[in-house]
C-alpha positions as CSV (number, residue, x, y, z in Angstrom):
1,M,-22.3,-7.5,-15.8
2,S,-21.2,-6.4,-19.3
3,P,-18.0,-4.4,-19.8
4,G,-19.9,-1.2,-20.1
5,D,-21.9,-1.7,-16.9
6,G,-20.9,-0.6,-13.4
7,N,-21.4,2.5,-11.3
8,D,-20.0,5.8,-12.1
9,D,-18.7,6.1,-8.6
10,D,-17.9,9.4,-7.0
11,L,-14.3,9.7,-5.9
12,Y,-13.6,8.5,-2.4
13,G,-17.0,6.9,-2.1
14,G,-18.8,10.1,-1.4
15,T,-22.1,8.7,-2.5
16,G,-21.7,5.4,-0.7
17,Q,-21.4,3.6,-4.0
18,T,-17.8,2.7,-3.3
19,R,-17.6,0.0,-0.6
20,T,-14.4,-0.7,1.3
21,R,-14.3,-3.7,3.6
22,L,-12.2,-3.3,6.7
23,P,-11.6,-5.6,9.6
24,D,-13.5,-4.9,12.8
25,G,-11.5,-3.0,15.4
26,G,-9.1,-1.3,13.1
27,Q,-6.5,0.8,14.8
28,G,-6.6,4.5,14.4
29,D,-3.7,5.5,16.5
30,V,-0.2,5.8,15.0
31,Y,2.9,5.0,17.0
32,G,5.3,7.9,17.1
33,G,7.5,7.2,20.2
34,A,5.5,9.9,22.0
35,A,2.3,11.7,21.6
36,R,1.3,12.1,17.9
37,R,1.1,15.8,18.3
38,P,3.2,16.7,21.4
39,A,2.9,20.2,22.6
40,R,6.6,20.8,22.1
41,S,8.0,18.2,19.6
42,S,11.4,18.9,18.2
43,S,11.6,20.0,14.6
44,R,14.4,17.4,14.1
45,S,12.0,14.5,14.9
46,L,9.4,15.9,12.5
47,I,12.0,16.3,9.7
48,T,13.2,12.7,10.3
49,V,9.7,11.2,10.0
50,V,8.8,13.2,6.9
51,G,12.1,12.4,5.3
52,V,11.7,8.7,5.8
53,V,8.2,8.7,4.3
54,V,9.3,10.8,1.3
55,L,12.3,8.5,0.7
56,L,10.2,5.4,0.8
57,I,7.6,6.8,-1.6
58,A,10.3,8.0,-4.1
59,A,12.2,4.7,-4.0
60,I,9.3,2.3,-4.4
61,A,7.6,4.4,-7.0
62,F,10.8,4.7,-8.9
63,A,10.9,0.9,-8.9
64,N,7.3,0.3,-9.7
65,R,7.4,2.8,-12.6
66,G,10.5,1.1,-14.0
67,G,12.9,3.8,-12.8
68,D,10.9,6.9,-13.3
69,E,9.3,8.8,-10.4
70,S,7.6,8.1,-7.1
71,S,5.1,5.7,-5.5
72,S,4.5,3.5,-2.4
73,G,2.0,1.8,0.0
74,S,1.2,-0.8,2.7
75,G,-0.6,-4.2,3.4
76,D,0.1,-7.7,4.8
77,S,-0.1,-11.4,3.5
78,K,1.2,-14.7,4.6
79,K,2.3,-16.6,1.5
80,P,3.4,-15.6,-2.0
81,G,1.4,-16.3,-5.1
82,A,-2.4,-16.2,-5.1
83,S,-2.5,-15.7,-1.3
84,A,-0.4,-12.6,-1.6
85,T,-3.6,-10.8,-2.7
86,A,-6.1,-13.1,-0.9
87,A,-8.7,-12.2,1.7
88,T,-8.5,-13.3,5.3
89,G,-11.1,-16.0,4.4
90,T,-10.8,-18.6,1.6
91,K,-11.8,-16.7,-1.5
92,P,-8.6,-15.6,-3.4
93,V,-8.8,-12.2,-5.0
94,A,-5.6,-12.3,-7.0
95,S,-7.8,-13.1,-10.0
96,G,-11.4,-13.3,-11.2
97,F,-12.3,-9.6,-11.0
98,A,-15.4,-8.6,-13.0
99,H,-14.9,-7.3,-16.5
100,D,-16.6,-3.9,-15.7
101,K,-15.9,-0.7,-13.9
102,Q,-16.4,-2.0,-10.4
103,G,-14.2,-5.0,-11.2
104,A,-11.4,-2.6,-12.3
105,Q,-11.8,-0.7,-9.0
106,S,-11.7,-3.9,-7.0
107,A,-8.5,-5.0,-8.8
108,A,-6.8,-1.6,-8.3
109,A,-7.6,-1.5,-4.6
110,N,-6.4,-5.0,-3.9
111,Y,-3.3,-4.6,-6.0
112,A,-2.4,-1.4,-4.2
113,V,-2.5,-3.1,-0.9
114,A,-0.3,-5.9,-2.1
115,L,2.3,-3.6,-3.7
116,G,2.5,-1.5,-0.6
117,S,2.9,-4.4,1.8
118,A,5.8,-5.2,4.0
119,E,6.1,-8.5,2.0
120,M,7.6,-6.4,-0.9
121,F,10.8,-6.2,1.1
122,D,11.2,-10.0,0.8
123,K,12.5,-11.0,-2.7
124,S,10.6,-14.2,-3.2
125,R,7.3,-12.8,-2.0
126,R,7.9,-9.6,-4.0
127,H,8.4,-11.6,-7.2
128,A,5.2,-13.5,-6.6
129,I,3.2,-10.3,-6.0
130,V,4.5,-8.5,-9.0
131,D,3.9,-11.6,-11.2
132,S,0.2,-11.7,-10.1
133,V,-0.4,-8.0,-10.2
134,Y,1.3,-6.6,-13.4
135,A,0.5,-7.5,-17.0
136,P,2.8,-10.2,-18.3
137,D,4.5,-7.9,-20.8
138,V,5.6,-5.4,-18.1
139,A,6.1,-7.7,-15.1
140,A,9.7,-8.6,-15.9
141,D,10.8,-5.0,-16.2
142,R,9.1,-4.2,-12.9
143,Q,10.8,-7.1,-11.2
144,A,14.3,-5.9,-12.3
145,S,13.6,-2.3,-11.2
146,L,12.2,-3.3,-7.9
147,D,15.0,-5.7,-7.1
148,K,17.5,-2.9,-7.8
149,V,15.8,-0.6,-5.4
150,Y,15.2,-3.1,-2.6
151,A,18.7,-4.3,-2.7
152,Q,20.2,-0.9,-1.9
153,E,21.7,-1.0,1.5
154,A,21.6,2.8,1.8
155,F,17.9,2.8,1.2
156,L,17.2,0.0,3.7
157,S,19.4,1.6,6.3
158,S,17.7,5.0,5.9
159,I,14.3,3.5,6.8
160,G,15.8,1.5,9.7
161,L,15.9,-2.0,8.2
162,N,18.7,-4.6,8.0
163,N,20.5,-5.2,4.7
164,D,18.2,-8.2,4.0
165,G,15.1,-6.1,4.4
166,S,14.2,-7.4,7.8
167,A,13.5,-5.4,10.9
168,P,16.1,-5.0,13.6
169,S,15.8,-7.2,16.7
170,G,13.1,-5.9,19.0
171,S,11.3,-4.0,16.3
172,T,8.3,-4.7,14.1
173,F,8.2,-3.3,10.5
174,V,4.9,-1.8,9.4
175,S,4.0,-1.1,5.8
176,R,0.3,-1.1,5.0
177,I,-2.1,0.7,2.7
178,I,-5.7,1.3,3.8
179,P,-8.0,2.1,0.8
180,V,-10.6,4.8,1.5
181,G,-12.3,5.0,-1.9
182,T,-11.9,4.4,-5.6
183,K,-13.1,6.0,-8.9
184,T,-13.0,4.8,-12.5
185,T,-12.0,7.9,-14.5
186,K,-11.7,6.1,-17.9
187,F,-13.2,2.8,-19.2
188,A,-13.1,1.4,-22.6
189,G,-13.9,-2.3,-22.3
190,D,-10.5,-3.8,-22.1
191,S,-8.7,-0.8,-20.5
192,A,-9.4,1.3,-17.5
193,T,-8.0,4.1,-15.4
194,V,-8.8,3.9,-11.7
195,D,-8.0,6.4,-8.9
196,I,-7.6,5.0,-5.4
197,W,-7.4,7.3,-2.3
198,Y,-5.7,5.7,0.6
199,S,-4.0,6.1,3.9
200,S,-0.5,4.6,4.4
201,L,1.1,3.4,7.6
202,F,4.9,3.0,7.5
203,G,7.8,2.7,9.9
204,L,9.2,0.7,12.8
205,A,7.4,-0.1,16.0
206,G,10.2,-0.4,18.5
207,T,11.3,1.2,21.7
208,D,14.6,2.7,20.4
209,T,13.6,3.3,16.7
210,K,14.3,6.6,15.0
211,N,11.7,5.8,12.3
212,P,8.4,5.4,14.2
213,V,5.2,4.3,12.4
214,S,3.7,7.4,10.8
215,E,0.6,8.1,8.7
216,S,0.4,9.7,5.3
217,W,-2.3,10.1,2.5
218,F,-2.1,9.7,-1.2
219,T,-4.0,9.1,-4.4
220,N,-2.7,6.6,-6.9
221,T,-3.9,6.4,-10.5
222,Y,-3.6,2.9,-12.0
223,E,-3.7,2.1,-15.7
224,L,-5.2,-1.4,-16.1
225,R,-5.6,-3.7,-19.0
226,W,-7.9,-6.7,-19.4
227,T,-5.5,-9.6,-20.3
228,G,-5.7,-13.3,-19.7
229,G,-9.2,-13.0,-18.4
230,D,-8.5,-10.5,-15.7
231,W,-7.4,-6.9,-14.9
232,R,-3.7,-6.3,-14.6
233,V,-1.6,-3.2,-13.9
234,T,0.4,-1.6,-16.7
235,D,1.5,1.6,-15.0
236,F,0.5,4.1,-12.3
237,Q,1.1,7.6,-10.9
238,Q,0.9,9.0,-7.5
239,K,0.1,12.4,-5.9
240,D,-0.3,13.6,-2.3
241,G,-3.6,13.8,-0.5
242,P,-6.3,14.6,0.0
243,V,-5.1,14.9,3.6
244,P,-7.7,15.2,6.4
245,V,-7.2,17.3,9.5
246,G,-5.4,15.2,12.2
247,R,-6.8,14.7,15.6
248,D,-4.8,15.3,18.8
249,Q,-4.8,11.6,19.9
250,R,-2.2,10.1,22.2
251,A,0.1,7.8,20.2
252,S,0.3,4.2,21.2
253,T,3.4,2.7,22.8
254,A,5.9,0.7,20.7
255,D,4.6,-2.5,22.4
256,D,1.0,-1.7,21.7
257,M,1.7,-0.9,18.1
258,A,3.7,-4.1,17.6
259,K,0.9,-6.2,19.1
260,A,-1.7,-4.5,17.0
261,V,0.3,-5.3,13.8
262,E,0.5,-9.0,14.9
263,Q,-3.1,-9.3,16.1
264,Y,-4.8,-7.4,13.3
265,G,-3.9,-9.1,10.0
266,G,-3.6,-6.7,7.1
267,F,-6.7,-7.0,4.8
268,T,-6.3,-7.5,1.1
269,Y,-9.9,-7.6,0.0
270,A,-11.4,-4.1,-0.6
271,R,-14.5,-3.1,-2.5
């Protein structure tokens, strides 16, 4: 397709034009140490969960924006480099997006998943992801900002991780973004602005954790530029919601949540 082609997709895929590919059997329950919405949950537990999510968003967004304001997410990969944004199969999606509106949306969705993944807490993998996602002229600055944030022991401790970014023994760290829909709000051939609405899972699946896996909803706005024959991120902003009404579902046990994370590999190919 030519740069001007592509669908003027409605936000969040309301018309069915935005297609999100999810693995079969995706988990809908969220581990919270007890029922997701217990009849008499303590206000202290609620404040703790909310505080952890807000802190993560603020810290990662501060880093991704080069030290400005807030942003975050979730996903999972096995190796750095191209595979950091590769699908479960063999086709890599770290490059080769179409030079049109849908290609820009595909790039934004896949990059959001990679930037919000648990791998961002590993320095070498984080560097590989940032180098493959950001435009070359901004990648170095983002690397420095991210390294500064992820090296803060107070930050890692507040979300229940060890000083090296690993999960405590007996716990499984979860950080994943699940794209729901995308929309191109601006398109000018070699530049595009894309909104992505997504759900985020973040926390620790562990019997004694004080930071259980919780769910939150956000919309990121990505500024993209066509450079080197592909779309790359130059900047982004984040806002809360839209947030759907939650259902009263019984939360899974720590063991079930940990097994689900291990058995259901995080997808990185959307749209």
